C-alpha distance (Angstrom), angle and dihedral (degrees) to the residues before:
residue distance angle dihedral
M1 . . .
K2 3.83 . .
I3 3.79 120.4 .
H4 3.81 95.9 -109.6
Q5 3.81 90.3 48.6
L6 3.80 91.3 50.6
M7 3.82 91.4 50.2
L8 3.80 91.1 50.6
F9 3.80 90.2 47.6
L10 3.79 92.3 53.3
L11 3.80 92.6 45.8
L12 3.78 89.4 55.4
S13 3.79 91.6 50.0
S14 3.78 120.4 100.2
F15 3.76 127.0 -164.3
T16 3.78 108.9 -72.5
F17 3.73 113.3 171.3
S18 3.73 126.3 -29.5
A19 3.76 119.1 -148.0
F20 3.79 83.9 -103.2
G21 3.81 94.7 80.7
Q22 3.81 98.5 -99.8
S23 3.79 122.3 143.3
S24 3.78 120.5 -111.7
K25 3.79 151.6 -168.5
S26 3.79 103.8 -154.3
R27 3.79 126.0 154.8
W28 3.81 89.2 -142.2
G29 3.78 108.7 132.9
T30 3.78 124.5 -96.0
T31 3.79 106.4 -66.1
S32 3.80 91.9 -152.9
Q33 3.82 87.9 63.7
T34 3.82 94.8 44.2
D35 3.79 122.6 100.9
L36 3.80 99.0 -135.6
S37 3.81 91.5 179.0
A38 3.82 89.2 65.1
M39 3.81 89.2 57.6
M40 3.80 95.4 54.7
Q41 3.80 115.9 109.9
P42 3.82 131.8 -165.7
V43 3.80 115.0 -84.1
P44 3.83 118.4 -104.0
Q45 3.80 112.4 -135.1
E46 3.80 90.4 -121.6
Y47 3.83 92.5 55.9
T48 3.79 92.1 84.9
F49 3.78 134.4 97.6
R50 3.80 115.5 -153.4
D51 3.79 141.8 149.1
S52 3.80 123.9 -151.7
L53 3.82 92.1 -140.8
Y54 3.80 100.0 41.4
N55 3.76 140.5 53.0
I56 3.80 107.8 -127.5
W57 3.78 120.9 -151.5
C58 3.79 137.8 165.9
G59 3.82 117.0 12.9
S60 3.81 125.0 -161.6
V61 3.81 109.8 -167.3
I62 3.80 125.5 -156.0
K63 3.80 138.6 165.0
G64 3.79 114.7 -118.2
K65 3.78 131.2 -143.0
K66 3.82 95.5 -94.2
G67 3.79 97.6 50.2
K68 3.80 94.1 -94.1
F69 3.79 122.0 129.7
Y70 3.77 121.5 -130.2
M71 3.78 133.5 -161.8
L72 3.79 119.8 -160.2
Y73 3.78 104.5 -159.7
S74 3.81 143.6 165.6
R75 3.78 121.9 -114.5
W76 3.80 138.5 171.1
P77 3.83 134.0 171.9
R78 3.78 111.4 -69.1
E79 3.82 91.6 -142.4
K80 3.82 90.3 63.8
G81 3.81 92.9 64.3
H82 3.79 132.2 -120.9
E83 3.81 93.1 -74.1
A84 3.82 91.4 63.3
W85 3.79 92.8 79.0
I86 3.80 89.4 99.5
T87 3.82 94.5 52.2
H88 3.81 104.0 31.5
S89 3.82 109.9 23.8
E90 3.80 119.3 125.0
I91 3.80 128.8 179.8
A92 3.79 113.3 -117.2
L93 3.81 137.9 -179.4
A94 3.81 129.2 -123.6
R95 3.83 129.1 -178.2
A96 3.81 135.3 -151.2
D97 3.80 139.0 175.2
R98 3.81 91.8 -134.2
A99 3.78 131.4 38.7
E100 3.81 92.8 -116.3
G101 3.80 92.4 49.1
P102 2.93 150.4 -177.0
Y103 3.81 89.2 -129.9
Q104 3.79 123.5 -157.3
H105 3.79 123.4 -158.2
L106 3.82 112.7 -113.3
K107 3.79 107.6 174.1
V108 3.79 147.6 -43.6
V109 3.81 109.2 -89.4
L110 3.82 101.2 -176.5
P111 3.82 108.0 31.7
A112 3.80 127.2 172.6
R113 3.82 110.5 -75.5
G114 3.80 105.3 -179.8
N115 3.80 134.2 -66.9
Q116 3.81 91.4 -96.7
F117 3.80 85.8 79.6
W118 3.80 123.1 74.7
D119 3.84 88.9 -124.5
G120 3.79 96.1 29.3
I121 3.80 99.6 118.6
C122 3.81 106.0 32.6
T123 3.81 137.8 23.2
H124 3.80 117.9 -176.8
N125 3.83 145.6 143.4
P126 3.85 100.0 52.9
A127 3.81 119.5 -161.9
V128 3.81 115.5 176.3
I129 3.82 131.6 -167.7
V130 3.80 136.5 170.9
Y131 3.79 121.3 -125.3
K132 3.82 125.2 170.5
N133 3.81 92.7 -16.1
K134 3.79 93.5 -52.7
F135 3.79 127.9 108.6
Y136 3.80 118.2 -130.1
L137 3.79 118.2 -162.1
Y138 3.80 114.6 -164.3
Y139 3.77 114.9 -166.2
M140 3.79 148.2 153.9
G141 3.79 119.2 -103.1
S142 3.78 131.6 -173.8
T143 3.77 141.5 179.7
G144 3.80 140.6 -172.2
K145 3.78 145.7 155.4
S146 3.81 104.5 -136.9
Y147 3.80 125.5 101.8
V148 3.81 114.3 -113.1
K149 3.78 117.7 -163.5
S150 3.80 114.1 -134.7
H151 3.80 118.4 -99.9
T152 3.80 93.3 25.3
A153 3.77 128.4 109.6
Y154 3.79 130.6 136.4
E155 3.81 94.3 26.0
N156 3.82 92.3 51.8
P157 3.85 115.9 81.1
N158 3.81 90.6 -159.3
W159 3.82 90.6 59.9
W160 3.80 89.6 60.3
E161 3.80 91.8 56.0
Y162 3.81 89.4 67.6
R163 3.78 93.2 39.7
N164 3.82 92.1 53.7
N165 3.81 93.2 46.3
Q166 3.80 92.1 65.0
R167 3.79 114.9 131.1
I168 3.84 134.5 164.9
G169 3.79 125.6 -108.6
V170 3.80 141.9 164.7
A171 3.81 133.7 -134.7
V172 3.82 123.6 -162.9
A173 3.82 131.4 -150.7
D174 3.80 137.7 170.5
D175 3.81 89.0 -141.9
P176 3.82 130.8 12.8
E177 3.82 90.6 -123.2
G178 3.80 92.1 50.6
E179 3.78 131.8 74.8
W180 3.79 119.7 -54.2
T181 3.80 115.7 -145.3
R182 3.78 115.7 -153.0
L183 3.79 132.3 -173.5
D184 3.79 128.0 -107.1
K185 3.80 90.3 -135.3
P186 3.81 130.6 48.0
L187 3.79 118.6 -94.0
L188 3.81 88.8 -142.2
D189 3.81 122.2 23.5
V190 3.78 134.6 -179.2
S191 3.80 118.1 -79.9
A192 3.80 118.0 -97.4
D193 3.80 90.6 -135.8
S194 3.81 105.5 93.3
T195 3.81 90.5 -149.7
A196 3.82 94.2 54.9
H197 3.79 120.6 115.9
D198 3.83 89.2 -117.7
A199 3.80 99.7 40.5
L200 3.82 95.1 118.5
M201 3.82 106.1 40.5
V202 3.82 146.4 -23.5
S203 3.83 127.3 -150.6
N204 3.84 145.6 132.3
P205 3.83 99.3 70.3
A206 3.80 120.9 -160.4
I207 3.81 119.2 -176.2
T208 3.80 141.6 -169.7
M209 3.79 139.5 155.4
D210 3.80 121.0 -129.7
D211 3.81 126.6 -141.7
K212 3.82 90.6 -92.6
G213 3.79 93.3 59.6
Q214 3.79 95.1 -104.2
F215 3.80 117.9 141.6
I216 3.79 115.2 -137.8
L217 3.81 118.0 -159.5
V218 3.81 118.6 -170.0
Y219 3.79 115.9 -167.8
K220 3.80 143.5 171.9
Q221 3.80 115.5 -104.4
V222 3.79 131.6 -170.3
E223 3.77 124.9 -163.9
K224 3.80 127.9 -141.2
N225 3.79 119.8 -110.1
G226 3.78 103.6 163.1
T227 3.81 95.4 -89.4
I228 3.80 130.9 99.6
R229 3.81 90.5 -117.5
G230 3.79 94.9 51.3
G231 3.77 129.8 -146.7
K232 3.80 133.7 -78.3
V233 3.79 119.7 -2.1
R234 3.79 110.8 -140.1
F235 3.82 139.9 149.6
G236 3.76 127.2 -105.7
V237 3.80 133.7 -171.6
A238 3.80 133.6 -139.9
F239 3.81 132.6 -172.4
T240 3.81 138.1 -150.2
N241 3.81 140.3 156.1
A242 3.82 96.2 -129.8
P243 3.82 129.7 55.0
T244 3.81 92.3 -124.4
G245 3.78 95.5 27.2
L246 3.77 131.7 121.0
F247 3.80 106.4 -72.5
V248 3.80 115.5 -142.8
K249 3.80 112.6 -146.4
H250 3.78 123.7 -133.9
P251 3.83 107.1 -130.0
Q252 3.82 99.4 -130.9
P253 3.82 132.4 60.7
I254 3.81 120.0 -107.0
F255 3.83 133.7 -146.1
E256 3.79 90.6 49.3
A257 3.80 121.3 160.0
E258 3.80 114.2 -101.5
K259 3.79 93.8 -112.9
G260 3.78 94.7 34.3
S261 3.75 126.2 -103.9
K262 3.78 135.7 -121.6
E263 3.81 92.9 -163.4
R264 3.77 117.1 116.9
M265 3.82 91.6 -123.8
V266 3.82 130.1 18.9
A267 3.83 106.0 167.4
E268 3.80 134.9 22.7
D269 3.83 143.0 178.0
P270 3.84 103.2 21.3
F271 3.79 123.7 -160.2
L272 3.80 112.9 -164.2
W273 3.82 136.3 -159.2
H274 3.81 141.0 155.8
Q275 3.78 125.3 -132.9
K276 3.81 131.7 171.0
G277 3.80 96.0 -20.5
V278 3.82 95.2 -43.8
N279 3.80 130.5 102.6
Y280 3.80 117.2 -140.2
A281 3.79 132.3 -165.8
I282 3.78 131.7 -174.8
V283 3.80 109.6 -153.7
R284 3.77 136.0 173.5
D285 3.81 108.1 -105.7
V286 3.80 95.6 -136.4
V287 3.82 99.4 -173.7
G288 3.82 100.8 14.7
K289 3.81 98.7 -101.1
F290 3.82 94.6 138.2
T291 3.81 106.5 30.0
G292 3.79 102.3 20.5
E293 3.82 90.3 -117.7
S294 3.78 121.2 97.0
G295 3.79 110.3 -133.0
A296 3.82 95.8 18.8
L297 3.80 122.9 123.8
A298 3.81 117.5 -107.5
L299 3.81 132.3 -158.9
M300 3.81 115.0 -135.3
V301 3.82 127.7 -172.3
S302 3.81 135.5 -158.2
T303 3.79 136.5 167.6
N304 3.81 96.2 -160.0
G305 3.80 103.1 31.6
F306 3.81 97.1 -115.9
D307 3.82 104.9 59.5
W308 3.80 105.9 68.2
K309 3.79 131.7 176.9
P310 3.81 135.9 167.9
A311 3.81 115.8 -84.8
Q312 3.80 121.8 -113.6
Y313 3.81 87.8 -93.8
P314 3.81 101.0 30.5
K315 3.80 100.9 177.2
V316 3.80 113.0 89.5
L317 3.79 98.8 166.9
S318 3.78 136.2 -2.1
K319 3.77 122.1 -123.0
T320 3.82 90.4 -107.4
I321 3.81 119.3 58.8
F322 3.80 129.5 177.6
W323 3.77 142.0 -133.3
E324 3.81 118.6 -126.3
N325 3.80 88.7 -99.8
G326 3.81 89.7 61.7
K327 3.78 97.6 -107.7
P328 3.81 117.2 129.0
L329 3.78 121.5 -117.0
D330 3.78 110.5 -117.9
D331 3.82 100.0 -121.9
K332 3.79 140.5 40.4
L333 3.81 120.4 -101.5
E334 3.81 116.4 -101.4
R335 3.82 135.2 177.1
P336 3.85 95.2 32.5
C337 3.81 122.5 -156.8
L338 3.81 119.1 -175.1
Y339 3.80 116.0 -149.1
M340 3.83 116.1 -158.2
E341 3.81 135.0 -173.3
K342 3.80 118.2 -156.8
G343 3.76 88.1 -13.6
V344 3.80 94.6 -54.9
P345 3.86 119.0 117.3
K346 3.80 110.6 -116.4
L347 3.81 108.9 161.8
L348 3.77 137.1 16.2
F349 3.79 111.3 -153.1
G350 3.77 122.9 -164.6
A351 3.79 147.2 153.2
M352 3.77 122.0 -100.2
G353 3.79 137.2 177.5
I354 3.81 123.7 -121.7
D355 3.81 122.9 -144.0
K356 3.81 95.7 -3.2
R357 3.81 90.9 -39.1
K358 3.77 96.5 -57.2
H359 3.80 81.6 130.6
S360 3.83 134.1 6.1
M361 3.81 141.2 -155.1
N362 3.78 145.1 175.8
V363 3.81 118.6 -104.9
A364 3.81 131.9 -166.5
I365 3.79 117.7 -144.2
P366 3.83 113.0 -158.0
L367 3.81 118.0 -133.3
K368 3.78 122.6 -150.9
Y369 3.82 122.0 -158.6
């Protein structure tokens, strides 16, 4: 496309959907037929958000009312080790003048509040949207009473207590820098049926609203199998007509491989949005069922929110990404968040380990159309 044609195209575009979950009417082409991987650019060194004292994970980016950009992110003390996300994570707020940053920490918005609360020990996995001038922060919370030694995880039974107590909640604010009000009960809990796909735990919420005003919540679910670790890890979906309403669960898992899969986990870390009558999700392709590359990011599409299939060009990002100087980053990207302007993808945010996850940060990958 020539430069003058591209300028005309962008002038004709109207705001479709921002990565914040807002509806849209853009003339941007069909995303399901777009090769997002071809738009990915090397990462500038300054397009990172890190803290020397904290591990940073997740990162849900949104534009505020005064033109500022905000990142809701998870953090926990670096000295505790990467595995301490389930016992020490808290959701915090950072602000920037530009979407790509640099971001500066402002405050903790969902701190620990005591293990008598369902989310009293850990808050994690933020996903924020705007609806009717209010900000809705969906997140995972957990609680527990057992002592967990630092730098332990799978081998420690006490660690699994906190992992299995994960539930999904929502906090509401008039402004990201203001007070966030959260609920004393989970927004989405495990199913009472012990044979349900989500009988053990629910976490990793992703949220959007379609053009009919229906809210679609995608979430991680783990089944019971008589062990502390549980059985298959899959994703479910639930629907409601209000941002804090009663979500009705769809009975079957989503993001399944076309021919089925016996693997314990197939997809991970969804980011969700709606555009021109189609629902989109970027997920981590855990075992390579959708892109052919284990650890890559895959683009999935659905018109109803529960039947999902890979897009025409399913690969969004390979497992290995590069700095501008050509050197590879030393981890794969997780917890993706796509930032869009006037319906056009501009930045892909995500969490990434540093030095074999002795530390971690959020990075922003620029996209070029």
